[in-house]
PyMOL Python script that loads the backbone (N, CA, C, O; Angstrom):
from pymol import cmd

cmd.read_pdbstr("""\
ATOM      1  N   MET A   1     -17.487  19.445  12.224  1.00  0.00           N
ATOM      2  CA  MET A   1     -17.527  18.477  11.166  1.00  0.00           C
ATOM      3  C   MET A   1     -17.812  17.125  11.802  1.00  0.00           C
ATOM      4  O   MET A   1     -16.926  16.524  12.410  1.00  0.00           O
ATOM      5  N   LYS A   2     -19.035  16.646  11.665  1.00  0.00           N
ATOM      6  CA  LYS A   2     -19.397  15.342  12.209  1.00  0.00           C
ATOM      7  C   LYS A   2     -19.512  14.352  11.074  1.00  0.00           C
ATOM      8  O   LYS A   2     -20.480  14.371  10.313  1.00  0.00           O
ATOM      9  N   THR A   3     -18.542  13.505  10.966  1.00  0.00           N
ATOM     10  CA  THR A   3     -18.553  12.445   9.971  1.00  0.00           C
ATOM     11  C   THR A   3     -18.144  11.166  10.666  1.00  0.00           C
ATOM     12  O   THR A   3     -17.164  11.138  11.411  1.00  0.00           O
ATOM     13  N   TYR A   4     -18.877  10.135  10.428  1.00  0.00           N
ATOM     14  CA  TYR A   4     -18.587   8.860  11.057  1.00  0.00           C
ATOM     15  C   TYR A   4     -17.990   7.913  10.035  1.00  0.00           C
ATOM     16  O   TYR A   4     -18.387   7.915   8.870  1.00  0.00           O
ATOM     17  N   ILE A   5     -17.042   7.109  10.469  1.00  0.00           N
ATOM     18  CA  ILE A   5     -16.349   6.199   9.571  1.00  0.00           C
ATOM     19  C   ILE A   5     -16.921   4.798   9.733  1.00  0.00           C
ATOM     20  O   ILE A   5     -17.026   4.287  10.848  1.00  0.00           O
ATOM     21  N   LYS A   6     -17.286   4.188   8.629  1.00  0.00           N
ATOM     22  CA  LYS A   6     -17.794   2.816   8.663  1.00  0.00           C
ATOM     23  C   LYS A   6     -16.634   1.849   8.844  1.00  0.00           C
ATOM     24  O   LYS A   6     -15.511   2.122   8.421  1.00  0.00           O
ATOM     25  N   THR A   7     -16.913   0.729   9.470  1.00  0.00           N
ATOM     26  CA  THR A   7     -15.861  -0.270   9.643  1.00  0.00           C
ATOM     27  C   THR A   7     -15.888  -1.305   8.528  1.00  0.00           C
ATOM     28  O   THR A   7     -14.860  -1.910   8.222  1.00  0.00           O
ATOM     29  N   GLU A   8     -17.036  -1.515   7.925  1.00  0.00           N
ATOM     30  CA  GLU A   8     -17.143  -2.487   6.837  1.00  0.00           C
ATOM     31  C   GLU A   8     -17.729  -1.798   5.617  1.00  0.00           C
ATOM     32  O   GLU A   8     -18.610  -0.946   5.729  1.00  0.00           O
ATOM     33  N   VAL A   9     -17.231  -2.175   4.464  1.00  0.00           N
ATOM     34  CA  VAL A   9     -17.672  -1.553   3.219  1.00  0.00           C
ATOM     35  C   VAL A   9     -17.800  -2.617   2.146  1.00  0.00           C
ATOM     36  O   VAL A   9     -16.979  -3.529   2.056  1.00  0.00           O
ATOM     37  N   GLU A  10     -18.837  -2.490   1.335  1.00  0.00           N
ATOM     38  CA  GLU A  10     -18.957  -3.366   0.173  1.00  0.00           C
ATOM     39  C   GLU A  10     -18.147  -2.727  -0.948  1.00  0.00           C
ATOM     40  O   GLU A  10     -18.452  -1.619  -1.389  1.00  0.00           O
ATOM     41  N   LEU A  11     -17.146  -3.407  -1.392  1.00  0.00           N
ATOM     42  CA  LEU A  11     -16.273  -2.869  -2.422  1.00  0.00           C
ATOM     43  C   LEU A  11     -16.715  -3.333  -3.802  1.00  0.00           C
ATOM     44  O   LEU A  11     -17.310  -4.400  -3.956  1.00  0.00           O
ATOM     45  N   ILE A  12     -16.413  -2.518  -4.795  1.00  0.00           N
ATOM     46  CA  ILE A  12     -16.729  -2.887  -6.171  1.00  0.00           C
ATOM     47  C   ILE A  12     -15.919  -4.111  -6.572  1.00  0.00           C
ATOM     48  O   ILE A  12     -16.457  -5.046  -7.166  1.00  0.00           O
ATOM     49  N   ASN A  13     -14.635  -4.111  -6.254  1.00  0.00           N
ATOM     50  CA  ASN A  13     -13.759  -5.241  -6.551  1.00  0.00           C
ATOM     51  C   ASN A  13     -12.946  -5.551  -5.297  1.00  0.00           C
ATOM     52  O   ASN A  13     -11.939  -4.888  -5.047  1.00  0.00           O
ATOM     53  N   PRO A  14     -13.356  -6.542  -4.504  1.00  0.00           N
ATOM     54  CA  PRO A  14     -12.668  -6.812  -3.236  1.00  0.00           C
ATOM     55  C   PRO A  14     -11.227  -7.293  -3.386  1.00  0.00           C
ATOM     56  O   PRO A  14     -10.468  -7.242  -2.418  1.00  0.00           O
ATOM     57  N   ASP A  15     -10.829  -7.759  -4.571  1.00  0.00           N
ATOM     58  CA  ASP A  15      -9.463  -8.237  -4.780  1.00  0.00           C
ATOM     59  C   ASP A  15      -8.507  -7.136  -5.241  1.00  0.00           C
ATOM     60  O   ASP A  15      -7.311  -7.385  -5.392  1.00  0.00           O
ATOM     61  N   ALA A  16      -9.010  -5.939  -5.464  1.00  0.00           N
ATOM     62  CA  ALA A  16      -8.176  -4.847  -5.970  1.00  0.00           C
ATOM     63  C   ALA A  16      -7.266  -4.299  -4.876  1.00  0.00           C
ATOM     64  O   ALA A  16      -7.573  -4.403  -3.688  1.00  0.00           O
ATOM     65  N   ASP A  17      -6.143  -3.715  -5.290  1.00  0.00           N
ATOM     66  CA  ASP A  17      -5.202  -3.105  -4.354  1.00  0.00           C
ATOM     67  C   ASP A  17      -5.463  -1.620  -4.158  1.00  0.00           C
ATOM     68  O   ASP A  17      -4.794  -0.974  -3.352  1.00  0.00           O
ATOM     69  N   TYR A  18      -6.430  -1.072  -4.888  1.00  0.00           N
ATOM     70  CA  TYR A  18      -6.692   0.354  -4.855  1.00  0.00           C
ATOM     71  C   TYR A  18      -8.174   0.616  -4.645  1.00  0.00           C
ATOM     72  O   TYR A  18      -9.027  -0.170  -5.058  1.00  0.00           O
ATOM     73  N   TYR A  19      -8.467   1.752  -3.988  1.00  0.00           N
ATOM     74  CA  TYR A  19      -9.842   2.229  -3.845  1.00  0.00           C
ATOM     75  C   TYR A  19     -10.071   3.328  -4.868  1.00  0.00           C
ATOM     76  O   TYR A  19      -9.182   4.134  -5.141  1.00  0.00           O
ATOM     77  N   SER A  20     -11.270   3.352  -5.429  1.00  0.00           N
ATOM     78  CA  SER A  20     -11.656   4.475  -6.271  1.00  0.00           C
ATOM     79  C   SER A  20     -12.211   5.567  -5.352  1.00  0.00           C
ATOM     80  O   SER A  20     -12.433   5.331  -4.165  1.00  0.00           O
ATOM     81  N   LEU A  21     -12.429   6.747  -5.902  1.00  0.00           N
ATOM     82  CA  LEU A  21     -13.005   7.828  -5.101  1.00  0.00           C
ATOM     83  C   LEU A  21     -14.380   7.443  -4.570  1.00  0.00           C
ATOM     84  O   LEU A  21     -14.736   7.789  -3.443  1.00  0.00           O
ATOM     85  N   ASP A  22     -15.144   6.733  -5.377  1.00  0.00           N
ATOM     86  CA  ASP A  22     -16.479   6.323  -4.957  1.00  0.00           C
ATOM     87  C   ASP A  22     -16.410   5.383  -3.756  1.00  0.00           C
ATOM     88  O   ASP A  22     -17.225   5.495  -2.840  1.00  0.00           O
ATOM     89  N   GLU A  23     -15.459   4.468  -3.748  1.00  0.00           N
ATOM     90  CA  GLU A  23     -15.314   3.538  -2.627  1.00  0.00           C
ATOM     91  C   GLU A  23     -14.848   4.261  -1.366  1.00  0.00           C
ATOM     92  O   GLU A  23     -15.270   3.911  -0.264  1.00  0.00           O
ATOM     93  N   ILE A  24     -13.986   5.260  -1.515  1.00  0.00           N
ATOM     94  CA  ILE A  24     -13.542   6.034  -0.352  1.00  0.00           C
ATOM     95  C   ILE A  24     -14.712   6.819   0.226  1.00  0.00           C
ATOM     96  O   ILE A  24     -14.857   6.901   1.446  1.00  0.00           O
ATOM     97  N   ARG A  25     -15.537   7.389  -0.624  1.00  0.00           N
ATOM     98  CA  ARG A  25     -16.716   8.133  -0.158  1.00  0.00           C
ATOM     99  C   ARG A  25     -17.614   7.256   0.700  1.00  0.00           C
ATOM    100  O   ARG A  25     -18.167   7.717   1.698  1.00  0.00           O
ATOM    101  N   LYS A  26     -17.760   5.989   0.312  1.00  0.00           N
ATOM    102  CA  LYS A  26     -18.665   5.080   1.017  1.00  0.00           C
ATOM    103  C   LYS A  26     -18.109   4.594   2.350  1.00  0.00           C
ATOM    104  O   LYS A  26     -18.827   3.959   3.123  1.00  0.00           O
ATOM    105  N   LEU A  27     -16.839   4.886   2.630  1.00  0.00           N
ATOM    106  CA  LEU A  27     -16.267   4.520   3.922  1.00  0.00           C
ATOM    107  C   LEU A  27     -16.828   5.390   5.044  1.00  0.00           C
ATOM    108  O   LEU A  27     -16.716   5.037   6.218  1.00  0.00           O
ATOM    109  N   PHE A  28     -17.426   6.514   4.693  1.00  0.00           N
ATOM    110  CA  PHE A  28     -17.977   7.436   5.674  1.00  0.00           C
ATOM    111  C   PHE A  28     -19.484   7.269   5.757  1.00  0.00           C
ATOM    112  O   PHE A  28     -20.141   6.909   4.780  1.00  0.00           O
ATOM    113  N   ASN A  29     -20.020   7.536   6.940  1.00  0.00           N
ATOM    114  CA  ASN A  29     -21.453   7.428   7.142  1.00  0.00           C
ATOM    115  C   ASN A  29     -21.956   8.741   7.701  1.00  0.00           C
ATOM    116  O   ASN A  29     -21.620   9.050   8.845  1.00  0.00           O
ATOM    117  N   PRO A  30     -22.731   9.535   6.990  1.00  0.00           N
ATOM    118  CA  PRO A  30     -23.194   9.346   5.621  1.00  0.00           C
ATOM    119  C   PRO A  30     -22.048   9.541   4.625  1.00  0.00           C
ATOM    120  O   PRO A  30     -21.038  10.163   4.956  1.00  0.00           O
ATOM    121  N   PRO A  31     -22.203   9.008   3.399  1.00  0.00           N
ATOM    122  CA  PRO A  31     -21.139   9.163   2.401  1.00  0.00           C
ATOM    123  C   PRO A  31     -20.832  10.641   2.150  1.00  0.00           C
ATOM    124  O   PRO A  31     -21.744  11.461   2.037  1.00  0.00           O
ATOM    125  N   ILE A  32     -19.553  10.970   2.064  1.00  0.00           N
ATOM    126  CA  ILE A  32     -19.160  12.355   1.822  1.00  0.00           C
ATOM    127  C   ILE A  32     -19.094  12.606   0.318  1.00  0.00           C
ATOM    128  O   ILE A  32     -19.062  11.672  -0.483  1.00  0.00           O
ATOM    129  N   SER A  33     -19.074  13.874  -0.043  1.00  0.00           N
ATOM    130  CA  SER A  33     -19.058  14.221  -1.468  1.00  0.00           C
ATOM    131  C   SER A  33     -17.629  14.229  -2.008  1.00  0.00           C
ATOM    132  O   SER A  33     -16.656  14.207  -1.254  1.00  0.00           O
ATOM    133  N   TYR A  34     -17.535  14.261  -3.330  1.00  0.00           N
ATOM    134  CA  TYR A  34     -16.230  14.349  -3.986  1.00  0.00           C
ATOM    135  C   TYR A  34     -15.545  15.669  -3.611  1.00  0.00           C
ATOM    136  O   TYR A  34     -14.325  15.732  -3.458  1.00  0.00           O
ATOM    137  N   VAL A  35     -16.362  16.719  -3.467  1.00  0.00           N
ATOM    138  CA  VAL A  35     -15.827  18.033  -3.120  1.00  0.00           C
ATOM    139  C   VAL A  35     -15.205  18.009  -1.724  1.00  0.00           C
ATOM    140  O   VAL A  35     -14.149  18.602  -1.505  1.00  0.00           O
ATOM    141  N   THR A  36     -15.851  17.329  -0.785  1.00  0.00           N
ATOM    142  CA  THR A  36     -15.315  17.213   0.569  1.00  0.00           C
ATOM    143  C   THR A  36     -13.985  16.477   0.554  1.00  0.00           C
ATOM    144  O   THR A  36     -13.042  16.894   1.227  1.00  0.00           O
ATOM    145  N   LEU A  37     -13.892  15.390  -0.202  1.00  0.00           N
ATOM    146  CA  LEU A  37     -12.622  14.672  -0.336  1.00  0.00           C
ATOM    147  C   LEU A  37     -11.533  15.582  -0.889  1.00  0.00           C
ATOM    148  O   LEU A  37     -10.404  15.584  -0.400  1.00  0.00           O
ATOM    149  N   TRP A  38     -11.878  16.345  -1.899  1.00  0.00           N
ATOM    150  CA  TRP A  38     -10.912  17.254  -2.512  1.00  0.00           C
ATOM    151  C   TRP A  38     -10.450  18.304  -1.508  1.00  0.00           C
ATOM    152  O   TRP A  38      -9.256  18.589  -1.411  1.00  0.00           O
ATOM    153  N   ARG A  39     -11.405  18.889  -0.748  1.00  0.00           N
ATOM    154  CA  ARG A  39     -11.059  19.911   0.251  1.00  0.00           C
ATOM    155  C   ARG A  39     -10.162  19.346   1.339  1.00  0.00           C
ATOM    156  O   ARG A  39      -9.178  19.978   1.725  1.00  0.00           O
ATOM    157  N   TRP A  40     -10.493  18.167   1.835  1.00  0.00           N
ATOM    158  CA  TRP A  40      -9.697  17.549   2.896  1.00  0.00           C
ATOM    159  C   TRP A  40      -8.276  17.265   2.416  1.00  0.00           C
ATOM    160  O   TRP A  40      -7.318  17.425   3.172  1.00  0.00           O
ATOM    161  N   GLN A  41      -8.142  16.844   1.164  1.00  0.00           N
ATOM    162  CA  GLN A  41      -6.802  16.609   0.625  1.00  0.00           C
ATOM    163  C   GLN A  41      -6.053  17.928   0.460  1.00  0.00           C
ATOM    164  O   GLN A  41      -4.862  18.003   0.761  1.00  0.00           O
ATOM    165  N   LYS A  42      -6.728  18.950  -0.009  1.00  0.00           N
ATOM    166  CA  LYS A  42      -6.119  20.264  -0.227  1.00  0.00           C
ATOM    167  C   LYS A  42      -5.640  20.869   1.090  1.00  0.00           C
ATOM    168  O   LYS A  42      -4.567  21.470   1.144  1.00  0.00           O
ATOM    169  N   LYS A  43      -6.445  20.712   2.170  1.00  0.00           N
ATOM    170  CA  LYS A  43      -6.096  21.263   3.483  1.00  0.00           C
ATOM    171  C   LYS A  43      -5.109  20.387   4.240  1.00  0.00           C
ATOM    172  O   LYS A  43      -4.540  20.822   5.241  1.00  0.00           O
ATOM    173  N   GLY A  44      -4.900  19.168   3.780  1.00  0.00           N
ATOM    174  CA  GLY A  44      -3.980  18.268   4.460  1.00  0.00           C
ATOM    175  C   GLY A  44      -4.632  17.423   5.534  1.00  0.00           C
ATOM    176  O   GLY A  44      -3.939  16.759   6.305  1.00  0.00           O
ATOM    177  N   VAL A  45      -5.960  17.436   5.599  1.00  0.00           N
ATOM    178  CA  VAL A  45      -6.674  16.602   6.567  1.00  0.00           C
ATOM    179  C   VAL A  45      -6.470  15.138   6.220  1.00  0.00           C
ATOM    180  O   VAL A  45      -6.173  14.330   7.100  1.00  0.00           O
ATOM    181  N   LEU A  46      -6.623  14.790   4.961  1.00  0.00           N
ATOM    182  CA  LEU A  46      -6.335  13.445   4.464  1.00  0.00           C
ATOM    183  C   LEU A  46      -5.098  13.528   3.582  1.00  0.00           C
ATOM    184  O   LEU A  46      -5.090  14.237   2.576  1.00  0.00           O
ATOM    185  N   LYS A  47      -4.077  12.814   3.956  1.00  0.00           N
ATOM    186  CA  LYS A  47      -2.839  12.828   3.177  1.00  0.00           C
ATOM    187  C   LYS A  47      -2.775  11.551   2.348  1.00  0.00           C
ATOM    188  O   LYS A  47      -2.214  10.539   2.770  1.00  0.00           O
ATOM    189  N   LEU A  48      -3.364  11.626   1.164  1.00  0.00           N
ATOM    190  CA  LEU A  48      -3.430  10.470   0.277  1.00  0.00           C
ATOM    191  C   LEU A  48      -2.703  10.771  -1.025  1.00  0.00           C
ATOM    192  O   LEU A  48      -2.759  11.891  -1.535  1.00  0.00           O
ATOM    193  N   THR A  49      -2.031   9.778  -1.550  1.00  0.00           N
ATOM    194  CA  THR A  49      -1.329   9.912  -2.823  1.00  0.00           C
ATOM    195  C   THR A  49      -2.188   9.309  -3.927  1.00  0.00           C
ATOM    196  O   THR A  49      -2.444   8.105  -3.919  1.00  0.00           O
ATOM    197  N   PRO A  50      -2.642  10.135  -4.883  1.00  0.00           N
ATOM    198  CA  PRO A  50      -3.456   9.586  -5.966  1.00  0.00           C
ATOM    199  C   PRO A  50      -2.599   8.865  -7.007  1.00  0.00           C
ATOM    200  O   PRO A  50      -1.508   9.316  -7.357  1.00  0.00           O
ATOM    201  N   TYR A  51      -3.111   7.754  -7.484  1.00  0.00           N
ATOM    202  CA  TYR A  51      -2.502   7.022  -8.595  1.00  0.00           C
ATOM    203  C   TYR A  51      -3.459   7.191  -9.761  1.00  0.00           C
ATOM    204  O   TYR A  51      -4.592   6.713  -9.713  1.00  0.00           O
ATOM    205  N   VAL A  52      -3.012   7.866 -10.802  1.00  0.00           N
ATOM    206  CA  VAL A  52      -3.880   8.209 -11.917  1.00  0.00           C
ATOM    207  C   VAL A  52      -3.730   7.171 -13.019  1.00  0.00           C
ATOM    208  O   VAL A  52      -2.629   6.907 -13.503  1.00  0.00           O
ATOM    209  N   TYR A  53      -4.861   6.590 -13.401  1.00  0.00           N
ATOM    210  CA  TYR A  53      -4.924   5.649 -14.520  1.00  0.00           C
ATOM    211  C   TYR A  53      -5.910   6.225 -15.518  1.00  0.00           C
ATOM    212  O   TYR A  53      -7.114   6.273 -15.265  1.00  0.00           O
ATOM    213  N   GLY A  54      -5.394   6.655 -16.638  1.00  0.00           N
ATOM    214  CA  GLY A  54      -6.265   7.294 -17.613  1.00  0.00           C
ATOM    215  C   GLY A  54      -6.745   8.619 -17.053  1.00  0.00           C
ATOM    216  O   GLY A  54      -5.945   9.515 -16.781  1.00  0.00           O
ATOM    217  N   ASN A  55      -8.038   8.739 -16.883  1.00  0.00           N
ATOM    218  CA  ASN A  55      -8.629   9.970 -16.374  1.00  0.00           C
ATOM    219  C   ASN A  55      -9.175   9.788 -14.958  1.00  0.00           C
ATOM    220  O   ASN A  55      -9.894  10.655 -14.462  1.00  0.00           O
ATOM    221  N   LYS A  56      -8.845   8.679 -14.302  1.00  0.00           N
ATOM    222  CA  LYS A  56      -9.402   8.378 -12.982  1.00  0.00           C
ATOM    223  C   LYS A  56      -8.309   8.300 -11.932  1.00  0.00           C
ATOM    224  O   LYS A  56      -7.170   7.933 -12.220  1.00  0.00           O
ATOM    225  N   LYS A  57      -8.683   8.655 -10.697  1.00  0.00           N
ATOM    226  CA  LYS A  57      -7.755   8.589  -9.574  1.00  0.00           C
ATOM    227  C   LYS A  57      -8.097   7.396  -8.698  1.00  0.00           C
ATOM    228  O   LYS A  57      -9.265   7.113  -8.432  1.00  0.00           O
ATOM    229  N   PHE A  58      -7.058   6.705  -8.256  1.00  0.00           N
ATOM    230  CA  PHE A  58      -7.206   5.595  -7.326  1.00  0.00           C
ATOM    231  C   PHE A  58      -6.233   5.803  -6.181  1.00  0.00           C
ATOM    232  O   PHE A  58      -5.222   6.490  -6.326  1.00  0.00           O
ATOM    233  N   TYR A  59      -6.549   5.201  -5.034  1.00  0.00           N
ATOM    234  CA  TYR A  59      -5.729   5.369  -3.841  1.00  0.00           C
ATOM    235  C   TYR A  59      -5.432   4.000  -3.254  1.00  0.00           C
ATOM    236  O   TYR A  59      -6.314   3.144  -3.192  1.00  0.00           O
ATOM    237  N   HIS A  60      -4.193   3.788  -2.823  1.00  0.00           N
ATOM    238  CA  HIS A  60      -3.774   2.501  -2.283  1.00  0.00           C
ATOM    239  C   HIS A  60      -4.566   2.195  -1.013  1.00  0.00           C
ATOM    240  O   HIS A  60      -4.699   3.055  -0.142  1.00  0.00           O
ATOM    241  N   ILE A  61      -5.086   0.988  -0.906  1.00  0.00           N
ATOM    242  CA  ILE A  61      -5.953   0.585   0.202  1.00  0.00           C
ATOM    243  C   ILE A  61      -5.284   0.795   1.555  1.00  0.00           C
ATOM    244  O   ILE A  61      -5.894   1.354   2.466  1.00  0.00           O
ATOM    245  N   GLU A  62      -4.045   0.356   1.694  1.00  0.00           N
ATOM    246  CA  GLU A  62      -3.353   0.468   2.986  1.00  0.00           C
ATOM    247  C   GLU A  62      -3.199   1.924   3.411  1.00  0.00           C
ATOM    248  O   GLU A  62      -3.344   2.251   4.589  1.00  0.00           O
ATOM    249  N   GLU A  63      -2.909   2.790   2.456  1.00  0.00           N
ATOM    250  CA  GLU A  63      -2.746   4.208   2.761  1.00  0.00           C
ATOM    251  C   GLU A  63      -4.064   4.819   3.236  1.00  0.00           C
ATOM    252  O   GLU A  63      -4.082   5.599   4.188  1.00  0.00           O
ATOM    253  N   VAL A  64      -5.158   4.468   2.577  1.00  0.00           N
ATOM    254  CA  VAL A  64      -6.479   4.978   2.956  1.00  0.00           C
ATOM    255  C   VAL A  64      -6.849   4.501   4.356  1.00  0.00           C
ATOM    256  O   VAL A  64      -7.315   5.290   5.178  1.00  0.00           O
ATOM    257  N   LEU A  65      -6.645   3.217   4.630  1.00  0.00           N
ATOM    258  CA  LEU A  65      -7.006   2.674   5.937  1.00  0.00           C
ATOM    259  C   LEU A  65      -6.158   3.277   7.053  1.00  0.00           C
ATOM    260  O   LEU A  65      -6.664   3.507   8.151  1.00  0.00           O
ATOM    261  N   GLN A  66      -4.881   3.537   6.793  1.00  0.00           N
ATOM    262  CA  GLN A  66      -4.025   4.184   7.793  1.00  0.00           C
ATOM    263  C   GLN A  66      -4.511   5.593   8.105  1.00  0.00           C
ATOM    264  O   GLN A  66      -4.533   5.998   9.268  1.00  0.00           O
ATOM    265  N   GLU A  67      -4.897   6.336   7.088  1.00  0.00           N
ATOM    266  CA  GLU A  67      -5.405   7.692   7.301  1.00  0.00           C
ATOM    267  C   GLU A  67      -6.703   7.666   8.097  1.00  0.00           C
ATOM    268  O   GLU A  67      -6.904   8.496   8.984  1.00  0.00           O
ATOM    269  N   LEU A  68      -7.584   6.722   7.788  1.00  0.00           N
ATOM    270  CA  LEU A  68      -8.849   6.644   8.512  1.00  0.00           C
ATOM    271  C   LEU A  68      -8.622   6.274   9.971  1.00  0.00           C
ATOM    272  O   LEU A  68      -9.291   6.810  10.854  1.00  0.00           O
ATOM    273  N   LYS A  69      -7.692   5.371  10.235  1.00  0.00           N
ATOM    274  CA  LYS A  69      -7.371   5.005  11.617  1.00  0.00           C
ATOM    275  C   LYS A  69      -6.785   6.190  12.366  1.00  0.00           C
ATOM    276  O   LYS A  69      -7.091   6.405  13.538  1.00  0.00           O
ATOM    277  N   ARG A  70      -5.943   6.959  11.687  1.00  0.00           N
ATOM    278  CA  ARG A  70      -5.320   8.126  12.312  1.00  0.00           C
ATOM    279  C   ARG A  70      -6.378   9.140  12.728  1.00  0.00           C
ATOM    280  O   ARG A  70      -6.277   9.740  13.799  1.00  0.00           O
ATOM    281  N   HIS A  71      -7.396   9.336  11.887  1.00  0.00           N
ATOM    282  CA  HIS A  71      -8.444  10.303  12.194  1.00  0.00           C
ATOM    283  C   HIS A  71      -9.470   9.749  13.169  1.00  0.00           C
ATOM    284  O   HIS A  71     -10.118  10.510  13.888  1.00  0.00           O
ATOM    285  N   LYS A  72      -9.620   8.449  13.198  1.00  0.00           N
ATOM    286  CA  LYS A  72     -10.572   7.839  14.116  1.00  0.00           C
ATOM    287  C   LYS A  72     -10.108   8.010  15.562  1.00  0.00           C
ATOM    288  O   LYS A  72     -10.929   8.148  16.468  1.00  0.00           O
ATOM    289  N   LYS A  73      -8.783   8.001  15.776  1.00  0.00           N
ATOM    290  CA  LYS A  73      -8.222   8.153  17.115  1.00  0.00           C
ATOM    291  C   LYS A  73      -8.407   9.564  17.647  1.00  0.00           C
ATOM    292  O   LYS A  73      -8.579   9.750  18.852  1.00  0.00           O
ATOM    293  N   SER A  74      -8.374  10.570  16.765  1.00  0.00           N
ATOM    294  CA  SER A  74      -8.467  11.951  17.242  1.00  0.00           C
ATOM    295  C   SER A  74      -9.870  12.473  17.283  1.00  0.00           C
ATOM    296  O   SER A  74     -10.090  13.623  17.665  1.00  0.00           O
TER     297      SER A  74
END
""", "prot")
cmd.dss("prot")
cmd.show_as("cartoon", "prot")
cmd.util.cbc("prot")
cmd.orient("prot")
């Protein structure tokens, strides 16, 4: 599995406290699919807690960045 993590990302709303699934996908180069995100969460590769608003999932920015740093080291 060769996926590279970007260090800078253009966010939809830079003042928000949460990332959408689309913003998390764009953190990887090339962007990963929604299915890959789902699989990684299911297998425990990415341990993220979803916050559901309506019908959409969001993830806390600090939690996402900690997970990416953890995987970048290994």
